[in-house]
C-alpha positions, 0 to 999 in steps of 0.5 A: 655396365655400372650397376651397383657401383656407388659414386661419381667420377667427377671426371676426374681420376681417383687421387684428383676426385679425392682432392676435389673432395677434400677442398669442397669439404675445407672450403664448406667448412671454412665459409659455411657455404659455397657454391659449387655443381651439384653432382661435386655438392652431392659427392661432397656431402658424404665426406663432410657429413662424415667429418662432422661425426667424426668431430661430435665424438671429440676423441684424438682418433677421431681428430686424426681421421679428420686431419687425413682430410682436412690438413688444416689444423686452425679449421679442424679446431674451429670445426670441433670447437665452434661447429661440432657441437651445434650438431650435438643432438642431430643425427646426421643430415648437417648438410643442405643443397639448393639448387640455384639453375645452370651457370651461363658459360658451360650450361652446369647445374649449380647449387648452393652447399651449405651448413644447416643453421648458417642458412642464407649466407650464400643465399643473400650474398648472391640476391644482392649481386643480383639485385646491383646487376638489374639495377647497373642494367636499368641505369644503362637503358636509361642512359641508351633511351636519354641518348636516343631523344637528345638528337632528336631534339636537335 
């Protein structure tokens, strides 16, 4: 029984899980908004919020703590100079998870995982892709209808 055991295993070994969460955190801080599975987003939320809290402190010890997880020095610099000051007055709750449905291939639950204050970056991109796909499908449907009508005229 797993009573009082926190955290999700995500079907990975401990080292693989740690690397996955570090990569999710890196991607989120780099792109401000990513699409991932809901359980991964919920688990990575703790990692990202912890990193931002360290960055808000601004001292060298906290920078080294952040560098343990995020190996990209330029990204850490960006975190300390641009992202963390934005949350100076905020006590936690730096991320948002928006559920967007299931993935087509394996029916996995997907979510947009984004930093608060950088809203709709990914949502707008997804909506634009959806509209483009619908336009393409409607054009395809019109072409099929025209082909069906043209042989009957001859």
